[in-house]
Every structure is written in C-alpha cells, then in structure tokens.
N, C-alpha and C positions, 0 to 999 in steps of 0.2 A: 457554464458552458461545458459542464463536468458533474460527474457522480464518482464519490469515493467513500472510502471506510479508512479511519486509522483506529489502530486496536492494539491491545496488550493481551497475551496470553495469561492467564491467572495461575497454571501450573509452573510454566516455564519462564515467564518473563520475558518471552519472545515479544519483540515489537514490529508493527508493519503497517503499510499503506498499500491499497490496491486502488486504481483509478482508472477512468477511461473518459474520453471526450471526442469532440468531432474537431480536432486540429492535430498534427502531427506531435510524436515525440513528447507525449504528456509526461512521461516518466523522467524526463530532463528538468522540468520545472515545478511540478507540483509535489512530490514527496520529500519530506525531510526526517530523517531519524539517527538518533544517537542512542547505542546500546547503553542501558541502563539509566538513560534520561527520559526518552519520551519519543513519541511519533507526531508528525504533523502533516497535513495536506492543506495546501494555500492554494487557492482557485478563484473561480471568477475572473474577473480582471486581475491576473495573479502579481502578487508583490513577493518576489522570491524572498526578500530580506524579512519577512512574516515567519519563515521557515527557519531562516540561518539564525536570526536573532532570537526566536523563541526556542531553539535548541541549547543555546547558551544559557538563558533563564533557566529552563527545565534541569540543565546540568547543575546548576547551582543549587538545586533543590526548590525552586520556585514552583509551587502547584499549577495544574492546567488552566484553571479558571483565573487565578492571578496572573499568570502569563498572557493568557489572552486579553485581560484588562489592559494590562501594560502594553503590549504590542498595538492593539487599538488606539490608545490614547495617543501613541506616538506617529500614527498613519492618518495624513488627511485626506486620503482616499478611501477610508474605511467603508463608506457607503456602497462601494462597488466590490469590496471584498467579500471571500467566505473562506472559513478557515475551521479545521476540524483539529483538536490536539487530543492526547491522551499522554498522561504522564506515566513515571515508572510505578507507581502504585495502583494504577490502572484507573485513577479519576479521569473524568473526560470534559471537554467543554468545547463550544461551537459557537460560531457566529455566523448570520447571514444578513449583509448590509442590505438597507432598504432600497436599493438602487439595482440590486441584482436582478438580470433578467427572469422573467417568470417563466415554468413555475420554479421558484428557489425557496429552500428550506433545508432543516436539518433535524436529526434525532440523535439524541444522546441516551446511550444504555450503560450497562455495567461492564466497563472495561473497552468501551468502544465510542465512536462517533461517526455518525453516516451524513453525508450531507450532498446537496447538489444544485445547480442551477441551469437554467434554459433546458429543463425537462419537460418531457410530453405531460407528465403531469406528478402530482404528490405520491401516486402509487409506487413509483420508482424507489423512494426513500424509505416507504413504509414496507416494502418487500425486504429490501436491504436489512432494516433494522429486525425484522422478523427471522431473516436467515441468520444475522448474528447472533440472535439469542438462542436459536434453537441448534446451532452448530458448536457450542461451547466445548462439548467432550472431544472435538477434532483438533487436529495440529493448526496452528495460527495459518500458515501458508495455505492449508485446505478450506480454512474459514476464509480468509479473504478471497479466494477464488470464487466460493460459493455464494459469497455477497455480491460480488462485481456481476456475477451470472443472474443473479435474482434480479438486480437493478437493471439489468440489459432486457431481461425477460419481460420486465413490467413496462418498459418504454424507454428509457435512458434519454440521452440527447435528442431533443425535438429537431435538430439539423441532420441528423445521422450518424455515422461512426466513422471512426479514423485510428485511433490510437488506444492502447491498454497499457497498463504497468503494474507489476507486483514487486514489491521490496520489503524483505524481512531481514531483522538483525536479532542474532543471538547474543552471546556474552562478549564476542570477540569486536573489533572495530571495523571489520570488512564485512560485506553483507552474507547473511546465510543464502539468501536468495536475491536476485536483482534481474527480473526478467522484463522485457520489454517489446511490444508490436508496435513499432512507429508508426505504419501506414499500411493499413489494411482495411477491405471492406466489411469484414466482421472480426475485429480486434479481440474482443473477449473471447470468441470462440477460437482464433487462433492462439490467444494467450494459454487457454487450456490445454491445446494441443502441446505448446511448448514445455508447458508445466509438466505434464505428465511424463514427457521425456526428460527433464531437468531431474525429475524424483528419482529416474532408473539410473540417468548417467552423469548428472552433476553433484547431487547430494552426496553419494558415497565418496567421492573426490574430496568435496569439501571439508568434510567431517575428518579428513586426514591430514588436511593442511596444517602447517605450523599454527600455534597458538602462543598467547603471552605466557602460558604455563607450561608449554611444550613447544619449545623453539624449534625443534626438529619435525615434529609430526610423525604421521606413519601413514602411509598408504598401503592396505592390505594387499596382498598379493593378487588376489582376484579382481580386486580394483584396478590394479596396475594393469593387468592383462585385458580388462575390458576398455581401458582408455587406448591400449595399444591395438586395439581392433579397429578395423574401419567402422564408422557410424551405423552404415544400413546393417550390420550384424549385431550391433550392440543391443542389449534390452530396450525395448520400445523403438528400434530402428530409426529409421528417418536419415537426414546427412546424405551425403554422395560419397562415391569412391574418387 
C-alpha cells in the first residue's frame, strides 16, 4: 500500500528513506534508520520489528542481504511483507511477498532499493529507480525527494494519496532531516513545499547543533537572527505571526 526508497549517499555516507502511501502518518511506521548502520523501509502489511530488529543486525555488521534473510526466516507473515534495505556499505536488498497486493515489486540499484505495493502499475517503481540512478550527483535529501516525486508522477498508490515522509541521518544519532506530511490530498507535493522551507530554515540550525565531537555546538549569528525572526519573514517564508 506504499512506495518508497531506502538509500545511502556514496559521498557522505548519509542514509535515508522516503515513502508515501494512502494511509495517515506513514513516517511513523515505515522508515527505520541508524547512522553508520543502514536504512530500512518495512511496508505492505507492516511489521515494524523488521525495521527494529533489522537495524540491530546492520549495526552488528551483518550485510543487507543476510539481514533480510534472517528477518524473513523469523517472520511467519513474510508473504504479506515488503521490505527494502541498504547497509552502511551501500549494498541493498529487497523482498516482496507473494501475497502483497498487486501491483507489487521492487528494484535494487547501486546504493538503493525502491519498492512498492498496491500500485497503479510497475511504472511507479521503474521511474523511481531511474530517478535514483540519474540523481546520484545530488545530495541524498534531494535525491529522495526526486525519487518520491517520480513515483507519484508515474501513478503511485492506486487507492489515492494521503501521507508522505522523508527521513535522513548523517553521522549523528539524531536525524539530519525528519519531515512528515501526515494527512493531505497531495502529500508528495506538500512534502516538497515543506522540504524547501526546511532547507532554508531548519538545516542551518541543525548544522550548528551540538554533536558528539562538539558538545557545545555553534549557531552562527545570522542563523540565530533568522530563527528569532517571525516565520513569514525568514527565507522561504511561510508560517504565521
């Protein structure tokens, strides 16, 4: 009932998941990411423990395919599951259960996996994979956004649209970006709008937050000034007084 991408940036090592579906709050149940370990999207008739337990295995150094094999071996509901995994080396693995609702399938590429079920057609996944391959020079957040847009433009979920999410981790244990549209008529389009504002207003703040290497952090004066400014008057605008 979902289309998604799990991916790793070959330059920065960033890990991320972008996903959209026709149920509310997809960002709360499908994406699972651990910096330095891997990224997982667990979907169809969701089993969150595929994400939770999968990250434990990835953090232990188990590769994407072996992690997937172990998870499925322990899941009696594997026939209705779909999962996409990328590990810290960029190796990817995916699975689409035989009882997933048509159209359902996945494509594995270099550093990514795209997958979907209950889709209009295979074109959704085909276009997502193409967008992932063509956008490698871009930042991981932008790549994920483009891939999600490509999937929606090619048809997406055959029931309609409702929620979308984009989550990215860099080297810290907190997200670099964690954006969600939980209930909207055009969730991917709304996610793009929020994404563009976050690039201007959120990321400059996140970049100055405390880190393991720098517990104090440092917010530049111009970022402090921006954050103290009412939202409509910041770069990108939006918000309210």
